[in-house]
N, C-alpha and C positions, 0 to 999 in steps of 0.2 A: 486396537481394532478400529477401522475406519467406519464412518456412518453407514457405508454400503456393505459392511460385513467383511471387507478385505482385511486379511491378517497382515500386520506390519512386522517385518523381519529386521531385527537390529543386528548390525554387523559391528564388531569391535576390533579396534587396533590399539594396542597399549602404548604406542609411540605418542608422546605428547607433541603437540604442534602449536605454534603461534601463527594465527592467520589474520591478515588485514583485508577486509572487504572495502572496496571503493564503489559506493553507489550514492551519489550526492543529491540527486533530484530527479524528477519532481515527486510529488506525493505518491501518485500511483506507481511510479517506477521504484521508489523506495520500498513500498509495500510488496511489490512483485519480487523483490530480492529476499524477503524474510524467510521463505521456505528453505533457502540454502543453508541456513544456520542449523536447523534440526537435521537436515540431510547429512551434513558433514559430521555432526556430533554422533550420529549413529555409527560412523566409522572411526572417529577419533573422539571418544567421549571425554577425554581430558583436555581437549584443545581449548586454548584461550583465544577468543575471537574479538578483535577490535573492528570498528566500523567508522569510516569517514563519510560525513553527511553534511549537507547544507544546514546552517543553524536553524532555519525556519522549519525543517523537517526532523530535527533531532529527537523530538518526542517519540517518533516511531520506533527506531531501534532501541530506545530507552525502555520501551514497553516489553522488550524481550528479556526474560530473566537470565539468558545465557550469554548476553553480550557483555564482555568484560569492560570495554572502554568505548564510549561514543566520542569521537573526535570531530569537532565542528569546524567547518570552513564557512566562509562568507563570500564566495566568489561573486555572487550577484551584487552584493553591496560593495565589495572591493573594486569591481570594475567601474562603478560610478564615482569612486573616490580615490582614484590612483594617485592624485597629487597631494593627498593628505599624509602627513607623517604617521598618524595613528594607523592608517591602512598598512603601511610597510612594517610597522611594529607588530601588528597582528599577524601578518604573513610570516615574519621571522619567528614569532612565538609558536605559531602552528608548526612550522618546520622543525623547531627544536623539540616539540612534543612527540615527533616521530623518531625518537632515539632508540626504539626497540628494534632488534633484528627479528624479522619475520621469516618463517619457513616458506610462506607464500603470500604475495601481495596480488590480490585478484580484483581486476577492474571489470565489473560487470556493466558499467555505464557505456564504455566504448566511445567516448568523445575526447577531443583534444584536451579539454580542460581536465577531465578525469585522468587522462594518461599523464599529463604533467604533474598532477597531484601524486599519482602512483610513483612517479620517478623520484619524488622527495623521500619516499620510504626506503628502508633498508631491507633487502630481500629480493628473491627472484620474482619478476613481474610476469603475470599471466593475463591474457586477454583474447579478444576475438581477432581472427586474422583479417587481412585487408578486404576480403570479399564478404565478410560477415558483420560488417560494422558500418555505421552511418557516416563516420568521418574516417576514411581509410588511413589517413596520415597517423592517426592515433596508434595504429597497430605497431608502428616502428618503436614505440616506447617499451614494448614487452619483449622479454627474452623467450617466452613461450607463447605461441599463438595457436588458435584452434578454429577449425572451420565448423560453423554451426548455422544451420539453415534459418533463414528469416521466416520460413513458412511454418511456424509453430508459435504457440503462445509465449509471451514475454517471460512468464514464470518458468516455462519449460526451457527456454534459452538460458536463463540464469542458472537453473539447476544443472543443465548439461555442461555449461562452462566450468562451474565449480567442481563437478564430478570429474571431468577430464583433467582439470588442473591438479587435483589431489589424488587421482589414480584409482577411483572407485567406479563401480558400474552406475550408469545414469539411472536414477530412480524413476519408477513408473507408477508408484502408488500416489494417491491423492496427496497434495502438498499439506504439510503441517506448518502454518504460519507462526505458531508458537508464542504469540503475544498475549498479554493479559492486561486488562485495564482495571485499576483499583482506585477507589476514591481516596485512599491514603496517599497515593502517589500524585494524583491530580485531582484535588478536592473540588467538588461542585456542591454548593449548599443551596439547593432548590428542590421543592417537592415535585415529584413526577407522577403521572397517572399509573394506576396499577397495571393497566394493559395499554401499550401504545406502539404505534409504528413510527419510526424515524423517517421523515420525508426529506431526502437529500435533493433539494430542488435546484441548487446553485451549481453553475459550471462555468468554465472559462470562456465559452463562446455561445452567443445567443442561438446559433444554429443547433446547439446540442440541448436546448431547453425543451422541456415538455410543457405544453400550453397550461397556463394558470387555471383555465376553466377545467382542465382534466384533473388537476390537483384538487380543486374544490369538489368536483363530482366524486372523486375517490374518497375524499375526507367524509362526505356524507354517507357513502357506502360503509366505511369503517365505523362511523358513529352508530349506524343501525345494528352493528355487532358489539356495541359498547367498547369500542377501541378508539383511542384518541390519536390524532396526528400531531407529532412534535416536529417543529421546523427550526433548524439552525440557520445561521446566515453569517457571511463574512464581509460583505460589502453593503453599501447603502442601498444599492439596487436590489440586492437579495433580501435585505430587511423589508423594503417596501413590498416586494412580492410576497414574502411570508405574512406580512400584516394584511395584505389583500386577501390571501387565502384564509387566514384566521377570521377575518371579518364576516365571512359567509358560513362559518361553521360554529357549532355550539361548544365543542370540546377541544379545539385545536390550541396548541401552545406555541408561542414564538419564544425561543430561547434567548438569553442574553448573548452577547458576543463572547465566544470562548476560544481558547487556544486548542491546538490539535489534541493534546493530552487530555484536557478537560472534556472535549467533545467525544473522545474515545470512551470515557467513563459513562457518558449518556448513551451512546450507541450500544455499548455492551449490555445495557438493561432493556433494550427494545425487544419486542416480540418478533418483529420482522423489520428489515430495512428495505425501503424502496427509494431508488435514486437514479438520477440521470448519469450520463457519462462524466464522472467526476472521481477524483482520488478517494473521496469519502465513501463511495460505494465499495471500492476495493478494501478500504479500512474495515467496513462492516463485515465483509467476507473473512478478512484476517482475524477478526474478533469472534469468529464462529457464530455469527448471527445469520439466520436464513435471509437471503438477499435477492431482490429483484432489481436488475439494472435495465434502464430504459435507454435505448439508442435511437436517435433520430437523424444523425448526420455522419455517423461513423460505423464501420464494420466491426462487430464484437468478436469476430473469429480469432483475431490475433491479440487484442488487448481488452476483451470483455472480462467480466468478473469470472474467476476460476474457482470453483468450489473447493474448499479445503477438506481436511480429513473428517471434520466433525459437524458440518452443517451444509445443506444444499444451497445452490444458487441458480438463478434463471436469468438468461439474457433475452430481452425482447426488442424487436425492431432492427433496423439496419439503416444504411444510407437512404435518405428520402422515404423511409418507412416508419411512420409514427404510430406506435402502438395505441390502441384505443383504451379507454378507461376500463371497459369490460375485460379486455385481455389482461390488463394489469391486475384487476381484482380477482379474476379467475386464477391467475398464477399465485396470488396471495393465498387464496383458499387452498390451493394444492400444497403450499408450504405448511400451512396450519395443520392440514390433515396428516402431513408427514412428521409433524413435531412429536417427540416422545411424550 
């Protein structure tokens, strides 16, 4: 049953399949691909699913209990070190790891680099056609191509491609991201407040940031409700901003630097996640945490957070539309009221 009361219908097909998913980067894109796993398992419950992903994002598919094998590539690192012998040894070792014959190799990335990776695998290649893809040349790498509109959310595009590749009806129910974060898998030894909001304040471009003053005001509103603000960081600039926010609050906590898997275990314990346009906001949604995503320089219609089957999500703002602190806090209260 979905959180909105929608009944989930499980279709079964006894034919066993071996499927290789190719979605290498970046963090948000990898998370957007997670729902295809549970979708296809509804139709092929005995399928063995492998996933090729960039080494820096390998923690994400590893959080899904139904992924059989996570195969790491390091294209970003390899490109910078093409003249090193170790690079070519790693590439050969990766290619040798693809010795399985797959019933379907499905490239939901749609880039030349992912198409070339797909070509290394054994099995029929599936991907977007030349009109549905950012790099049209990549479509020549696939034996089977599909026309899928850009005018829909990235999660929907991924689910549609995999459904068409494997011959089942495109799902319309809320996506089930299917991941679980446990301290046994990615241990983090630090005390956390009983009630806290995870504040995902860091992002790839300054134009996507929410003003520091807004985070401070929000933190004070949360403290009035006995809720702490917990702040992760990945870069020195993000650490400095987190410490600036913390310095103006009584109960804010700045986390130590964590990897993605460890951060997932923290996010999974939050009451609510509030974040800017960053892959970590999508991770919170995938972990079934009620989430508010703040947009200041991008349109959330196609790449905003998409609520999963078990928790709500709210997108606020748009290009050149910066949400106010009151708008964010009111959305937070709406989520709390909806909590079971």
